[in-house]
C-alpha positions in Angstrom: 0.0 0.0 0.0 1.3 3.4 -1.0 2.1 5.9 1.7 -0.4 8.8 1.9 1.1 12.2 1.2 0.0 15.1 3.4 -1.8 17.6 1.1 -3.2 19.8 3.8 -2.1 23.4 3.8 -0.2 24.3 7.0 -2.4 26.3 9.4 -1.8 30.0 9.4 -0.9 31.4 12.8 -3.9 32.9 14.4 -4.6 36.5 15.2 -5.4 37.3 18.8 -6.9 40.7 19.7 -6.0 41.7 23.3 -7.4 44.8 25.0 -9.2 46.5 27.8 -12.7 47.9 28.0 -16.2 46.7 27.5 -16.9 49.1 24.6 -13.8 47.8 22.8 -14.9 44.2 23.3 -18.4 44.7 21.9 -17.2 46.8 19.0 -14.6 44.2 18.0 -17.0 41.3 18.5 -19.5 43.0 16.3 -16.9 43.7 13.5 -15.9 40.0 13.7 -19.4 38.8 13.3 -20.5 41.4 10.7 -17.5 41.4 8.5 -16.3 37.8 9.0 -13.0 38.6 10.5 -11.0 35.7 11.8 -9.5 36.5 15.2 -9.7 35.5 18.8 -10.6 38.0 21.5 -8.5 37.7 24.7 -9.7 37.8 27.3 -13.0 36.4 26.2 -14.7 39.4 27.7 -12.7 42.6 28.1 -13.1 44.6 31.3 -10.8 46.9 33.2 -7.6 45.0 32.4 -4.4 46.8 33.5 -1.6 47.5 31.0 0.3 44.8 32.9 -2.4 42.2 32.1 -2.4 43.3 28.5 1.4 43.0 28.3 1.1 39.5 29.7 -1.5 38.5 27.1 0.7 39.9 24.3 3.6 37.7 25.6 1.3 34.6 25.8 0.1 35.2 22.3 3.5 35.7 20.8 4.7 32.5 22.6 1.9 30.6 20.9 3.0 32.0 17.5 0.1 34.3 17.0 -0.1 37.8 15.5 -1.3 40.2 18.2 -3.5 43.2 17.8 -3.5 45.3 21.0 -6.4 47.7 21.6 -6.6 50.2 24.4 -7.5 53.8 25.1 -4.5 56.2 25.3 -6.3 58.8 27.3 -5.7 56.7 30.5 -2.2 58.1 30.5 -3.6 61.6 31.3 -4.7 60.5 34.8 -2.9 57.3 35.7 0.9 57.5 35.9 1.6 53.8 36.4 -0.6 52.9 33.4 1.2 55.6 31.4 4.5 54.1 32.2 3.2 50.6 31.2 1.8 52.0 28.0 5.2 53.6 27.2 6.9 50.2 27.9 4.4 48.4 25.6 5.1 50.9 22.8 8.9 50.7 23.3 8.9 46.9 23.4 6.4 46.2 20.5 6.2 49.2 18.2 8.8 47.6 15.9 7.7 44.0 16.3 6.1 42.8 13.1 3.9 40.3 15.0 2.3 43.0 17.2 0.0 45.7 16.0 -0.7 48.4 18.6 -4.1 49.9 17.8 -4.4 52.4 20.5 -7.2 55.0 20.5 -6.7 58.6 21.3 -8.5 59.6 23.2 -10.7 56.5 23.2 -12.6 53.8 21.2 -15.6 56.0 21.2 -13.9 58.1 18.6 -14.0 55.1 16.2 -17.7 54.8 16.9 -18.2 58.5 16.2 -16.5 58.1 12.8 -19.4 55.8 11.8 -21.6 58.9 12.0 -19.3 61.9 11.4 -16.5 62.5 9.0 -14.3 64.4 11.5 -10.7 64.9 12.4 -11.5 67.3 15.3 -9.4 67.2 18.4 -11.5 66.2 21.4 -8.9 66.0 24.2 -10.8 63.5 26.3 -13.1 60.6 25.9 -15.9 62.5 27.7 -16.0 65.1 24.9 -16.1 62.3 22.3 -18.9 60.6 24.2 -20.8 63.9 24.3 -20.7 64.1 20.5 -21.4 60.4 20.1 -24.6 60.7 22.2 -26.0 63.0 19.5 -26.1 60.0 17.3 -26.5 57.2 19.8 -29.0 58.6 22.3 -28.5 56.8 25.6 -25.0 55.6 24.9 -23.3 54.5 28.1 -19.7 53.5 28.3 -20.4 51.4 31.4 -23.2 49.4 29.9 -22.8 46.3 27.8 -22.3 47.6 24.3 -24.7 45.0 22.9 -27.5 46.9 24.5 -26.2 50.2 23.1 -25.7 48.6 19.7 -29.4 47.5 19.7 -30.3 51.1 20.5 -28.1 52.3 17.7 -29.7 49.9 15.1 -33.1 51.0 16.3 -32.2 54.7 16.2 -30.5 54.3 12.8 -33.5 52.5 11.3 -35.8 55.2 12.5 -33.5 57.7 11.0 -33.5 55.8 7.7 -37.3 55.6 7.7 -37.6 59.4 8.4 -34.9 60.5 5.9 -35.0 57.8 3.3 -31.3 56.9 3.7 -30.3 54.0 1.6 -29.2 50.7 3.2 -25.7 51.3 1.8 -25.3 54.1 4.4 -26.3 51.7 7.2 -24.7 51.9 10.6 -21.5 49.8 10.9 -20.8 49.5 7.2 
């Protein structure tokens, strides 16, 4: 009997997204589902992870041979010296590492959300100011609530907006 030749393609190293913050988690989870991206979110539910925890997750992912995308809000550095120092360490250690993508938000992930509604490059200075503008589009947005609830409000709000203004589905929220 002839020996079977392995014709399977080698598995590509996986991509792991590490980060902190409930809004980041729900935003990235929604992008993954909606656009079919292939990545693993670590931890399985972001919370208030410290930069030390994020650095540990980067190391674990790299040790497993993965590409790491690291997501966090840069505005934390304005009020937390120890986190600022750890952010600086992460940037120094990984900015030139081809297997680590630092996707930090300045001031916060809510700016990314705002860009779904406004074409802006305005300087906000703080996440509170971004959230103030975001609430004009996502009435009731709350950074502390599970983003899935806010997302449902956003879809409902956007659908009402489409019905009222006749916006096409090609301009739909999250596209």
